The first five atom37 places (N, CA, C, CB, O) and aatype in JSON, in Angstrom:
{
  "aatype": [12, 10, 1, 6, 7, 11, 1, 1, 9, 11, 6, 5, 13, 6, 12, 10, 10, 5, 7, 7, 1, 9, 1, 16, 14, 9, 3, 6, 5, 9, 19, 2, 2, 5, 10, 3, 8, 2, 6, 15, 0, 9, 17, 15, 10, 10, 10, 0, 15, 7, 18, 6, 15, 7, 13, 7, 1, 18, 3, 19, 19, 10, 6, 14, 11, 14, 14, 2, 16, 3, 3, 0, 13, 19, 10, 6, 13, 11, 19, 1, 2, 1, 1, 11, 6, 7, 15, 10, 6, 6, 16, 19, 11, 0, 0, 10, 1, 5, 9, 6, 6, 11, 8, 18, 0, 0, 11, 10, 19, 6, 8, 7, 9, 14, 1, 6, 5, 9, 1, 4, 18, 6, 13, 0, 13, 6, 7, 11, 16, 19, 10, 9, 7],
  "atom_mask": [
    [1, 1, 1, 1, 1],
    [1, 1, 1, 1, 1],
    [1, 1, 1, 1, 1],
    [1, 1, 1, 1, 1],
    [1, 1, 1, 0, 1],
    [1, 1, 1, 1, 1],
    [1, 1, 1, 1, 1],
    [1, 1, 1, 1, 1],
    [1, 1, 1, 1, 1],
    [1, 1, 1, 1, 1],
    [1, 1, 1, 1, 1],
    [1, 1, 1, 1, 1],
    [1, 1, 1, 1, 1],
    [1, 1, 1, 1, 1],
    [1, 1, 1, 1, 1],
    [1, 1, 1, 1, 1],
    [1, 1, 1, 1, 1],
    [1, 1, 1, 1, 1],
    [1, 1, 1, 0, 1],
    [1, 1, 1, 0, 1],
    [1, 1, 1, 1, 1],
    [1, 1, 1, 1, 1],
    [1, 1, 1, 1, 1],
    [1, 1, 1, 1, 1],
    [1, 1, 1, 1, 1],
    [1, 1, 1, 1, 1],
    [1, 1, 1, 1, 1],
    [1, 1, 1, 1, 1],
    [1, 1, 1, 1, 1],
    [1, 1, 1, 1, 1],
    [1, 1, 1, 1, 1],
    [1, 1, 1, 1, 1],
    [1, 1, 1, 1, 1],
    [1, 1, 1, 1, 1],
    [1, 1, 1, 1, 1],
    [1, 1, 1, 1, 1],
    [1, 1, 1, 1, 1],
    [1, 1, 1, 1, 1],
    [1, 1, 1, 1, 1],
    [1, 1, 1, 1, 1],
    [1, 1, 1, 1, 1],
    [1, 1, 1, 1, 1],
    [1, 1, 1, 1, 1],
    [1, 1, 1, 1, 1],
    [1, 1, 1, 1, 1],
    [1, 1, 1, 1, 1],
    [1, 1, 1, 1, 1],
    [1, 1, 1, 1, 1],
    [1, 1, 1, 1, 1],
    [1, 1, 1, 0, 1],
    [1, 1, 1, 1, 1],
    [1, 1, 1, 1, 1],
    [1, 1, 1, 1, 1],
    [1, 1, 1, 0, 1],
    [1, 1, 1, 1, 1],
    [1, 1, 1, 0, 1],
    [1, 1, 1, 1, 1],
    [1, 1, 1, 1, 1],
    [1, 1, 1, 1, 1],
    [1, 1, 1, 1, 1],
    [1, 1, 1, 1, 1],
    [1, 1, 1, 1, 1],
    [1, 1, 1, 1, 1],
    [1, 1, 1, 1, 1],
    [1, 1, 1, 1, 1],
    [1, 1, 1, 1, 1],
    [1, 1, 1, 1, 1],
    [1, 1, 1, 1, 1],
    [1, 1, 1, 1, 1],
    [1, 1, 1, 1, 1],
    [1, 1, 1, 1, 1],
    [1, 1, 1, 1, 1],
    [1, 1, 1, 1, 1],
    [1, 1, 1, 1, 1],
    [1, 1, 1, 1, 1],
    [1, 1, 1, 1, 1],
    [1, 1, 1, 1, 1],
    [1, 1, 1, 1, 1],
    [1, 1, 1, 1, 1],
    [1, 1, 1, 1, 1],
    [1, 1, 1, 1, 1],
    [1, 1, 1, 1, 1],
    [1, 1, 1, 1, 1],
    [1, 1, 1, 1, 1],
    [1, 1, 1, 1, 1],
    [1, 1, 1, 0, 1],
    [1, 1, 1, 1, 1],
    [1, 1, 1, 1, 1],
    [1, 1, 1, 1, 1],
    [1, 1, 1, 1, 1],
    [1, 1, 1, 1, 1],
    [1, 1, 1, 1, 1],
    [1, 1, 1, 1, 1],
    [1, 1, 1, 1, 1],
    [1, 1, 1, 1, 1],
    [1, 1, 1, 1, 1],
    [1, 1, 1, 1, 1],
    [1, 1, 1, 1, 1],
    [1, 1, 1, 1, 1],
    [1, 1, 1, 1, 1],
    [1, 1, 1, 1, 1],
    [1, 1, 1, 1, 1],
    [1, 1, 1, 1, 1],
    [1, 1, 1, 1, 1],
    [1, 1, 1, 1, 1],
    [1, 1, 1, 1, 1],
    [1, 1, 1, 1, 1],
    [1, 1, 1, 1, 1],
    [1, 1, 1, 1, 1],
    [1, 1, 1, 1, 1],
    [1, 1, 1, 1, 1],
    [1, 1, 1, 0, 1],
    [1, 1, 1, 1, 1],
    [1, 1, 1, 1, 1],
    [1, 1, 1, 1, 1],
    [1, 1, 1, 1, 1],
    [1, 1, 1, 1, 1],
    [1, 1, 1, 1, 1],
    [1, 1, 1, 1, 1],
    [1, 1, 1, 1, 1],
    [1, 1, 1, 1, 1],
    [1, 1, 1, 1, 1],
    [1, 1, 1, 1, 1],
    [1, 1, 1, 1, 1],
    [1, 1, 1, 1, 1],
    [1, 1, 1, 1, 1],
    [1, 1, 1, 0, 1],
    [1, 1, 1, 1, 1],
    [1, 1, 1, 1, 1],
    [1, 1, 1, 1, 1],
    [1, 1, 1, 1, 1],
    [1, 1, 1, 1, 1],
    [1, 1, 1, 0, 1]
  ],
  "atom_positions": [
    [[0.71, -1.27, 0.16], [-0.06, 0.64, -0.05], [1.14, 1.45, 0.48], [-1.84, 1.2, 1.25], [0.8, 2.63, 0.48]],
    [[1.92, 1.37, 0.75], [2.22, 2.46, 0.95], [3.72, 2.3, -0.18], [2.29, 2.79, 2.67], [4.16, 3.35, -0.65]],
    [[4.38, 1.05, -0.52], [5.32, 0.62, -1.51], [4.51, 1.47, -2.69], [5.51, -1.19, -1.7], [5.24, 2.3, -3.24]],
    [[3.25, 1.44, -3.13], [2.86, 1.3, -4.45], [1.83, 2.28, -4.83], [2.42, 0.0, -4.69], [1.24, 2.35, -5.91]],
    [[1.66, 3.25, -3.49], [1.05, 4.13, -3.31], [0.31, 5.19, -4.27], [0.0, 0.0, 0.0], [0.52, 5.18, -5.48]],
    [[-0.72, 6.24, -3.55], [-0.07, 7.15, -4.39], [1.12, 8.31, -4.3], [-0.96, 7.65, -4.72], [1.31, 8.63, -3.13]],
    [[1.7, 8.79, -4.93], [2.68, 9.63, -4.28], [2.81, 10.24, -2.98], [2.77, 10.47, -4.91], [3.71, 10.2, -2.15]],
    [[1.39, 10.97, -3.01], [0.89, 12.15, -1.93], [0.66, 11.24, -0.21], [-1.02, 12.96, -2.68], [0.69, 11.51, 0.99]],
    [[0.49, 10.39, -0.86], [0.62, 9.47, 0.46], [1.8, 8.99, 0.98], [-0.04, 8.34, 0.33], [2.05, 8.98, 2.18]],
    [[2.68, 8.51, -0.06], [3.94, 8.67, 0.32], [4.99, 9.84, 0.58], [4.32, 8.1, -0.36], [6.2, 9.8, 0.81]],
    [[4.28, 10.67, 0.48], [5.15, 12.27, 0.69], [4.66, 12.29, 2.1], [4.6, 13.94, -0.43], [5.52, 12.2, 2.97]],
    [[3.09, 12.42, 2.56], [2.73, 12.3, 3.89], [3.64, 11.35, 5.15], [1.38, 11.79, 3.71], [4.31, 11.71, 6.11]],
    [[3.39, 10.37, 4.75], [4.09, 8.87, 5.38], [5.69, 10.05, 5.71], [4.35, 6.92, 3.67], [6.34, 10.08, 6.76]],
    [[5.82, 10.46, 5.07], [7.7, 10.69, 5.15], [8.02, 11.78, 6.12], [8.51, 11.28, 3.52], [8.98, 11.96, 6.88]],
    [[6.55, 12.68, 5.78], [6.6, 13.69, 6.74], [6.58, 13.77, 7.9], [5.99, 14.26, 6.64], [7.29, 14.58, 8.49]],
    [[5.42, 12.59, 8.77], [5.27, 12.09, 9.64], [6.21, 11.45, 10.54], [4.63, 11.59, 9.32], [6.21, 11.73, 11.73]],
    [[7.43, 10.15, 9.76], [8.54, 9.83, 9.73], [9.48, 10.96, 10.31], [8.74, 9.44, 8.48], [9.96, 11.0, 11.45]],
    [[9.62, 11.8, 9.35], [10.11, 13.61, 10.35], [9.88, 14.06, 11.21], [9.86, 14.77, 10.09], [10.69, 14.77, 11.8]],
    [[8.65, 13.82, 11.66], [7.89, 14.28, 13.1], [7.55, 15.51, 12.2], [0.0, 0.0, 0.0], [8.23, 16.52, 12.38]],
    [[6.59, 15.54, 11.27], [5.61, 16.36, 10.45], [4.49, 16.01, 11.58], [0.0, 0.0, 0.0], [4.5, 15.19, 12.5]],
    [[3.17, 17.31, 10.99], [1.85, 16.55, 11.45], [1.21, 16.7, 9.55], [0.65, 17.67, 13.14], [1.85, 17.2, 8.63]],
    [[-0.03, 16.16, 9.46], [-0.99, 16.01, 8.78], [-2.02, 15.75, 9.34], [-0.81, 15.35, 8.04], [-2.04, 15.01, 10.32]],
    [[-3.64, 16.55, 8.57], [-5.07, 16.77, 8.5], [-5.45, 15.73, 7.72], [-5.53, 18.07, 7.98], [-5.14, 15.63, 6.54]],
    [[-6.08, 15.01, 8.29], [-6.8, 13.58, 7.16], [-8.42, 13.55, 7.8], [-5.77, 11.43, 7.51], [-8.59, 13.54, 9.02]],
    [[-9.39, 13.55, 6.98], [-10.39, 12.92, 8.01], [-9.9, 11.1, 7.56], [-12.47, 13.52, 7.6], [-9.21, 10.45, 6.79]],
    [[-11.27, 10.91, 9.2], [-10.76, 9.13, 9.47], [-12.2, 8.71, 9.64], [-9.58, 8.62, 11.15], [-12.94, 9.25, 10.47]],
    [[-12.59, 7.71, 8.83], [-13.59, 7.12, 8.54], [-13.53, 5.24, 9.48], [-13.55, 7.27, 6.74], [-12.95, 4.31, 8.91]],
    [[-14.19, 5.03, 10.81], [-13.86, 3.93, 11.52], [-14.53, 3.05, 10.34], [-14.43, 3.82, 13.18], [-13.88, 2.0, 10.3]],
    [[-15.5, 3.03, 9.41], [-15.42, 1.96, 8.83], [-15.25, 2.04, 7.56], [-16.27, 1.32, 9.07], [-15.8, 2.67, 6.66]],
    [[-14.17, 1.11, 7.64], [-12.52, 1.09, 7.02], [-13.15, -0.19, 6.11], [-10.78, 0.67, 8.4], [-13.61, -1.15, 6.72]],
    [[-13.15, -0.19, 4.77], [-13.47, -1.33, 3.41], [-12.43, -1.58, 2.8], [-14.43, -0.89, 2.23], [-11.95, -0.68, 2.12]],
    [[-11.65, -3.07, 2.86], [-11.06, -2.68, 1.77], [-10.45, -3.22, 0.75], [-10.48, -2.14, 2.03], [-9.37, -3.81, 0.73]],
    [[-11.42, -2.92, -0.39], [-11.47, -2.39, -1.34], [-11.43, -0.85, -1.23], [-12.4, -2.9, -1.87], [-10.42, -0.51, -1.85]],
    [[-11.62, -0.52, -1.09], [-11.62, 1.24, -0.71], [-9.94, 1.5, -0.37], [-12.82, 1.73, 1.05], [-9.58, 2.62, -0.02]],
    [[-9.15, 0.58, -0.47], [-7.62, 1.13, -0.02], [-7.03, 1.5, -1.44], [-6.52, -0.17, 0.86], [-6.38, 2.52, -1.69]],
    [[-7.3, 0.69, -2.15], [-6.37, 0.99, -3.65], [-6.65, 2.39, -4.13], [-6.83, -0.1, -5.05], [-5.61, 2.92, -4.5]],
    [[-7.86, 3.25, -4.25], [-8.26, 4.52, -4.69], [-8.82, 5.43, -3.25], [-9.49, 4.27, -5.92], [-8.95, 6.61, -3.58]],
    [[-9.14, 5.23, -1.95], [-9.8, 6.24, -1.12], [-8.84, 6.82, -0.71], [-10.66, 5.88, -0.08], [-8.31, 6.01, 0.05]],
    [[-7.9, 8.26, -0.74], [-6.99, 8.21, 0.66], [-7.59, 8.29, 2.35], [-6.03, 9.52, 0.52], [-6.82, 8.09, 3.29]],
    [[-8.59, 8.51, 2.49], [-9.24, 8.82, 3.8], [-9.11, 7.17, 4.43], [-11.04, 9.55, 3.6], [-8.98, 6.7, 5.56]],
    [[-9.19, 6.77, 3.43], [-9.53, 4.83, 3.75], [-8.2, 4.37, 4.43], [-9.76, 3.59, 1.96], [-8.03, 3.74, 5.47]],
    [[-7.44, 4.82, 3.64], [-5.57, 4.76, 3.55], [-5.11, 5.15, 4.55], [-4.75, 5.63, 2.53], [-4.28, 4.38, 5.05]],
    [[-5.43, 6.65, 5.41], [-5.49, 6.84, 6.64], [-5.8, 6.17, 7.53], [-5.93, 7.5, 6.81], [-5.09, 5.64, 8.39]],
    [[-7.44, 6.12, 7.3], [-8.16, 5.47, 8.56], [-7.36, 4.14, 9.02], [-9.79, 5.04, 8.18], [-6.6, 4.0, 9.98]],
    [[-7.78, 3.22, 8.04], [-6.43, 2.34, 8.36], [-5.09, 2.47, 9.02], [-6.02, 2.05, 7.41], [-4.68, 1.74, 9.92]],
    [[-4.57, 3.27, 8.6], [-2.81, 3.23, 9.4], [-3.04, 4.19, 10.31], [-1.21, 3.72, 8.37], [-2.02, 4.76, 10.71]],
    [[-4.12, 4.57, 10.78], [-3.93, 5.56, 12.0], [-5.21, 4.96, 12.55], [-3.86, 7.41, 11.73], [-5.66, 5.86, 13.26]],
    [[-6.2, 3.74, 12.6], [-6.77, 3.03, 13.53], [-6.1, 2.42, 14.72], [-7.29, 2.2, 12.94], [-5.15, 1.7, 14.39]],
    [[-6.32, 2.49, 16.11], [-5.6, 1.99, 16.7], [-6.74, 1.11, 17.51], [-4.65, 2.91, 17.31], [-7.93, 0.9, 17.3]],
    [[-5.58, 0.6, 18.75], [-6.41, -0.06, 19.75], [-7.12, -1.83, 18.96], [0.0, 0.0, 0.0], [-8.01, -2.56, 19.38]],
    [[-6.72, -1.89, 18.42], [-7.35, -3.37, 18.2], [-6.29, -4.51, 18.53], [-7.84, -3.58, 16.56], [-5.11, -4.7, 18.22]],
    [[-7.38, -5.3, 19.42], [-6.49, -6.47, 19.96], [-5.78, -7.59, 19.39], [-7.11, -7.06, 20.66], [-6.12, -8.46, 18.59]],
    [[-4.81, -7.36, 19.93], [-3.56, -8.74, 19.59], [-2.79, -9.26, 20.37], [-2.52, -8.53, 18.73], [-2.16, -8.45, 21.04]],
    [[-2.53, -10.56, 20.61], [-2.04, -11.23, 21.77], [-2.05, -10.9, 22.66], [0.0, 0.0, 0.0], [-3.12, -11.25, 23.15]],
    [[-1.31, -10.18, 23.56], [-1.87, -9.83, 25.16], [-1.98, -8.55, 25.46], [-1.01, -10.32, 26.3], [-1.58, -8.18, 26.57]],
    [[-2.71, -7.32, 24.24], [-2.56, -6.31, 24.4], [-2.94, -5.61, 23.45], [0.0, 0.0, 0.0], [-3.68, -6.19, 22.65]],
    [[-2.58, -3.96, 23.11], [-2.67, -3.56, 22.15], [-1.42, -2.48, 21.25], [-3.78, -3.16, 22.45], [-0.3, -2.03, 21.5]],
    [[-2.05, -2.45, 20.5], [-0.53, -2.56, 19.22], [-1.24, -0.83, 19.42], [-0.55, -3.91, 16.9], [-2.21, -0.41, 20.06]],
    [[0.08, 0.01, 18.28], [-0.94, 1.13, 18.28], [-1.41, 1.08, 16.34], [-0.01, 2.94, 19.01], [-2.44, 1.42, 15.76]],
    [[-0.2, 0.55, 15.87], [-0.47, 0.74, 13.77], [0.02, -0.74, 14.01], [0.89, 2.21, 12.26], [1.02, -0.97, 14.7]],
    [[-0.75, -1.77, 13.37], [-0.19, -2.65, 12.25], [-0.98, -2.82, 10.85], [-0.05, -4.03, 12.82], [-2.2, -2.74, 10.69]],
    [[0.2, -3.12, 9.69], [-0.07, -2.76, 8.91], [0.06, -4.27, 8.39], [0.49, -1.6, 8.54], [1.1, -4.9, 8.58]],
    [[-0.66, -4.64, 7.96], [-1.05, -6.52, 6.87], [-1.44, -6.22, 5.76], [-2.46, -7.76, 7.35], [-2.4, -5.49, 5.51]],
    [[-0.31, -7.09, 4.57], [-0.86, -6.81, 3.82], [-1.61, -8.02, 3.26], [-0.15, -6.14, 3.18], [-1.57, -9.1, 3.84]],
    [[-2.46, -7.78, 1.86], [-3.38, -8.49, 1.49], [-3.08, -9.34, 0.51], [-4.29, -7.84, 1.22], [-1.91, -8.99, 0.34]],
    [[-3.22, -10.03, -0.1], [-3.05, -11.44, 0.98], [-1.81, -11.55, 1.36], [-3.39, -12.94, 0.39], [-0.88, -10.98, 0.79]],
    [[-1.71, -12.41, 2.53], [-0.43, -12.5, 3.18], [0.73, -12.93, 2.48], [-0.54, -13.27, 4.18], [0.5, -13.69, 1.54]],
    [[1.94, -12.64, 2.7], [2.98, -13.07, 1.78], [2.95, -12.65, 0.82], [3.12, -14.16, 1.53], [3.27, -13.47, -0.03]],
    [[2.63, -11.4, 0.31], [2.66, -10.57, -1.08], [3.58, -9.38, -0.68], [1.03, -9.99, -1.64], [4.07, -8.76, -1.62]],
    [[3.94, -8.89, 0.84], [4.69, -7.95, 1.45], [5.03, -8.27, 3.15], [3.89, -6.61, 1.2], [4.49, -9.14, 3.84]],
    [[5.78, -7.56, 3.44], [5.99, -7.14, 5.01], [5.53, -7.16, 5.25], [6.27, -6.45, 5.66], [4.67, -7.19, 4.37]],
    [[4.84, -7.19, 6.74], [3.76, -6.66, 7.33], [4.78, -6.08, 8.7], [2.37, -7.88, 7.6], [5.78, -6.58, 9.23]],
    [[3.77, -4.4, 9.07], [4.23, -3.8, 10.22], [4.11, -3.65, 11.41], [4.25, -3.15, 10.15], [2.97, -3.18, 11.3]],
    [[4.29, -3.63, 12.51], [3.78, -3.15, 13.71], [4.46, -2.05, 14.02], [3.8, -4.05, 14.75], [5.69, -2.01, 14.03]],
    [[3.76, -1.16, 14.27], [4.13, 0.52, 14.8], [3.78, 0.91, 16.45], [3.04, 1.72, 13.77], [2.61, 1.11, 16.8]],
    [[4.75, 1.0, 17.28], [4.39, 1.1, 18.54], [4.54, 2.24, 19.1], [4.92, 0.3, 19.2], [5.27, 2.06, 20.08]],
    [[4.18, 3.57, 18.99], [4.74, 5.56, 19.62], [4.94, 4.82, 21.34], [2.67, 7.57, 19.52], [4.51, 3.78, 21.86]],
    [[5.49, 5.54, 21.65], [5.68, 6.11, 23.4], [6.41, 7.41, 23.53], [6.68, 5.0, 24.43], [7.35, 7.76, 22.82]],
    [[5.95, 7.99, 24.37], [6.45, 9.5, 24.95], [7.23, 9.06, 25.77], [5.44, 10.57, 25.66], [7.17, 8.12, 26.57]],
    [[8.09, 9.9, 25.48], [9.73, 9.75, 26.65], [8.77, 9.88, 27.97], [11.39, 11.51, 26.56], [7.71, 10.47, 28.18]],
    [[9.53, 9.12, 28.7], [8.8, 9.64, 30.24], [9.74, 9.47, 31.62], [7.3, 8.59, 30.59], [9.93, 8.52, 32.38]],
    [[10.27, 10.95, 31.56], [11.59, 11.74, 32.23], [11.86, 10.81, 33.54], [11.23, 13.6, 32.75], [13.04, 10.7, 33.9]],
    [[10.79, 10.09, 34.33], [11.1, 9.67, 35.45], [11.66, 8.49, 35.29], [10.16, 9.68, 36.24], [12.74, 8.34, 35.84]],
    [[11.04, 7.29, 34.45], [11.51, 5.75, 34.1], [12.26, 5.55, 33.37], [10.74, 4.94, 33.67], [12.87, 4.48, 33.37]],
    [[12.51, 6.58, 32.42], [13.46, 6.36, 30.89], [14.84, 7.63, 30.67], [12.1, 6.65, 29.27], [14.55, 8.79, 30.39]],
    [[15.95, 7.28, 30.8], [16.9, 8.33, 30.78], [17.5, 8.94, 29.33], [0.0, 0.0, 0.0], [18.42, 9.74, 29.23]],
    [[16.8, 8.41, 28.34], [17.3, 8.86, 27.09], [15.86, 8.43, 26.09], [18.95, 8.02, 26.66], [14.84, 7.97, 26.61]],
    [[15.99, 8.64, 24.76], [14.63, 8.2, 24.06], [14.95, 7.01, 23.35], [13.99, 9.29, 23.02], [14.15, 6.34, 22.68]],
    [[16.72, 6.65, 23.61], [17.04, 5.28, 23.35], [16.23, 4.25, 24.7], [18.91, 5.19, 23.31], [15.92, 3.09, 24.43]],
    [[16.09, 4.58, 25.47], [15.84, 3.51, 26.35], [13.87, 3.7, 26.03], [16.66, 3.87, 28.28], [13.08, 2.83, 26.38]],
    [[13.57, 4.66, 25.51], [12.58, 4.99, 25.49], [12.04, 3.83, 24.26], [12.56, 6.52, 25.38], [11.04, 3.17, 24.52]],
    [[12.81, 3.61, 22.86], [12.46, 2.71, 22.15], [12.89, 1.45, 22.33], [12.65, 3.02, 21.16], [12.73, 0.54, 21.52]],
    [[13.67, 1.33, 23.81], [13.47, -0.5, 24.26], [12.75, -0.64, 25.02], [14.51, -1.37, 24.87], [12.74, -1.83, 25.32]],
    [[11.97, -0.03, 25.65], [10.55, -0.26, 25.74], [9.62, -0.08, 25.62], [10.25, -0.34, 26.14], [8.78, -0.24, 26.5]],
    [[9.29, 0.55, 23.92], [8.73, -0.28, 23.24], [8.87, -0.92, 22.7], [8.34, -0.18, 22.87], [7.74, -1.31, 22.39]],
    [[9.89, -1.74, 21.99], [10.52, -3.2, 21.6], [9.76, -3.9, 22.64], [12.34, -3.44, 21.74], [8.65, -4.41, 22.44]],
    [[10.47, -3.92, 23.94], [9.58, -4.42, 24.84], [8.35, -4.93, 25.17], [9.58, -3.96, 25.27], [8.01, -6.01, 25.66]],
    [[7.65, -3.81, 24.76], [6.39, -4.15, 25.29], [5.62, -5.04, 23.74], [5.51, -2.49, 25.93], [4.63, -5.75, 23.89]],
    [[6.32, -4.81, 22.27], [5.62, -5.2, 21.49], [5.68, -7.02, 21.86], [6.09, -4.57, 20.09], [4.91, -7.98, 21.84]],
    [[7.28, -6.67, 22.22], [7.32, -8.62, 22.35], [6.41, -9.38, 23.55], [9.14, -9.22, 22.82], [5.59, -10.29, 23.45]],
    [[6.98, -8.45, 24.98], [6.05, -8.98, 25.89], [4.88, -9.31, 25.64], [5.91, -8.34, 26.74], [4.46, -10.39, 26.04]],
    [[4.1, -8.48, 24.93], [2.49, -8.46, 24.36], [1.95, -9.31, 22.96], [2.16, -6.86, 23.98], [0.82, -9.21, 22.48]],
    [[3.11, -10.18, 22.44], [3.55, -10.05, 21.57], [2.22, -9.88, 20.48], [4.52, -11.02, 21.53], [1.51, -10.62, 19.79]],
    [[2.35, -8.56, 20.78], [1.71, -7.93, 19.08], [1.55, -8.69, 17.75], [2.68, -6.83, 18.49], [0.57, -8.39, 17.07]],
    [[2.53, -9.77, 17.25], [2.69, -10.14, 15.83], [1.97, -11.44, 16.29], [4.36, -10.19, 15.06], [2.08, -12.22, 15.34]],
    [[1.32, -12.02, 17.26], [0.99, -12.86, 17.0], [-0.61, -13.06, 16.21], [1.31, -13.31, 18.02], [-0.8, -14.16, 15.69]],
    [[-1.59, -12.17, 16.14], [-2.05, -12.04, 15.07], [-1.92, -12.36, 13.4], [-2.06, -11.25, 15.3], [-2.59, -13.12, 12.7]],
    [[-0.59, -11.33, 12.98], [-0.06, -11.61, 11.99], [0.47, -12.89, 11.64], [0.64, -10.88, 11.94], [0.6, -13.29, 10.48]],
    [[0.84, -13.66, 12.91], [1.53, -14.97, 12.57], [0.25, -16.15, 12.39], [2.71, -15.4, 13.9], [0.46, -17.31, 12.05]],
    [[-1.07, -15.59, 12.7], [-1.94, -16.06, 12.72], [-2.46, -16.3, 11.5], [-2.49, -15.57, 13.4], [-2.64, -17.44, 11.06]],
    [[-2.77, -15.03, 10.79], [-2.72, -14.7, 9.3], [-2.22, -15.21, 8.45], [-2.36, -13.82, 9.03], [-2.53, -14.79, 7.33]],
    [[-1.11, -16.46, 8.55], [-0.13, -16.47, 7.92], [1.01, -15.82, 7.14], [0.0, 0.0, 0.0], [1.22, -16.24, 6.0]],
    [[1.73, -14.92, 7.61], [2.34, -14.13, 7.9], [3.88, -14.55, 8.3], [1.6, -13.58, 8.69], [4.14, -13.89, 9.3]],
    [[5.06, -15.4, 7.93], [5.83, -16.11, 8.46], [6.55, -14.42, 9.41], [6.8, -17.23, 7.19], [6.5, -13.24, 9.03]],
    [[7.14, -15.03, 10.67], [7.62, -13.69, 11.3], [8.96, -13.05, 10.59], [7.96, -13.96, 12.92], [9.19, -11.9, 10.96]],
    [[9.94, -13.64, 9.58], [10.73, -13.11, 8.91], [10.27, -12.0, 8.52], [11.11, -13.76, 8.1], [10.98, -10.99, 8.55]],
    [[8.87, -12.0, 8.05], [8.11, -10.91, 7.05], [7.66, -9.79, 8.26], [6.51, -11.69, 6.04], [7.25, -8.74, 7.75]],
    [[7.64, -9.78, 9.38], [7.26, -9.17, 10.24], [8.39, -7.97, 10.6], [6.91, -10.11, 11.19], [9.54, -8.36, 10.81]],
    [[8.14, -6.73, 10.68], [8.87, -6.02, 10.8], [8.29, -4.97, 11.98], [9.19, -5.65, 9.54], [7.07, -4.8, 12.02]],
    [[9.02, -4.37, 12.8], [8.59, -4.13, 14.05], [9.47, -2.46, 14.39], [9.04, -5.63, 15.12], [10.68, -2.24, 14.43]],
    [[8.39, -1.6, 14.59], [10.03, -0.36, 14.51], [8.73, 0.31, 16.24], [10.37, 1.59, 11.95], [7.69, 0.12, 16.86]],
    [[9.86, 1.02, 16.14], [9.45, 1.73, 17.36], [9.87, 3.39, 17.49], [10.12, 0.9, 18.56], [10.87, 3.93, 17.02]],
    [[8.85, 3.94, 18.22], [8.62, 5.83, 17.86], [8.65, 5.98, 18.73], [7.48, 6.71, 17.23], [7.78, 5.57, 19.5]],
    [[9.99, 6.88, 19.21], [9.86, 7.26, 20.84], [10.15, 8.57, 20.65], [10.93, 6.5, 22.03], [11.19, 8.76, 20.02]],
    [[9.29, 9.97, 21.14], [9.14, 10.89, 21.38], [8.87, 12.08, 22.64], [8.7, 10.71, 20.79], [8.12, 11.9, 23.59]],
    [[9.72, 13.39, 22.35], [10.27, 13.89, 23.26], [10.06, 15.45, 22.69], [11.69, 13.25, 23.52], [11.04, 16.07, 22.25]],
    [[8.61, 16.1, 22.72], [8.9, 17.12, 22.47], [8.61, 16.9, 20.75], [0.0, 0.0, 0.0], [7.65, 16.39, 20.17]],
    [[9.54, 17.37, 20.35], [9.37, 17.35, 18.61], [10.43, 16.46, 18.28], [9.6, 18.93, 17.71], [10.37, 15.84, 17.22]],
    [[11.38, 16.32, 19.06], [12.24, 15.23, 18.55], [11.31, 13.38, 18.77], [13.91, 15.44, 19.66], [10.64, 12.81, 19.62]],
    [[11.76, 13.16, 17.66], [11.46, 11.64, 17.44], [13.06, 10.97, 17.14], [10.24, 11.4, 15.93], [14.11, 11.46, 16.72]],
    [[12.54, 9.19, 17.72], [13.7, 8.34, 17.52], [12.46, 6.93, 17.12], [15.0, 8.2, 19.18], [11.36, 6.56, 17.53]],
    [[13.24, 6.61, 16.31], [12.68, 5.31, 15.31], [13.6, 4.08, 15.5], [12.73, 5.72, 13.52], [14.71, 4.04, 14.98]],
    [[13.1, 3.06, 16.27], [13.94, 2.13, 16.7], [13.97, 1.18, 15.49], [0.0, 0.0, 0.0], [14.67, 0.16, 15.52]]
  ]
}
């Protein structure tokens, strides 16, 4: 979806990765066949959170349809807690620990996606600074 999607989607996602912001409508009723042509549906899917997986709730999961056609992604976002974490690096490690301990990739594996095709990214934020692990 990101790899083959419209140029505008790629540019907006890159802006987010660099700490920028976008404004887009979100539709909670995502229909898979809209993802090829409806920009709002794509962002709705990417920004939907709270889906149950394993033993907890992940922030964002991108799952290829059908399985084995591309990599899947688990994205975990954390704001640095200065009382618990001495640096953004520690916040990234905490996010990875959460992904692993709560088995966020479990649903992806259940859906037939091999573990080696599941990419996990941890985003640690402090003000306007972000570190991606």
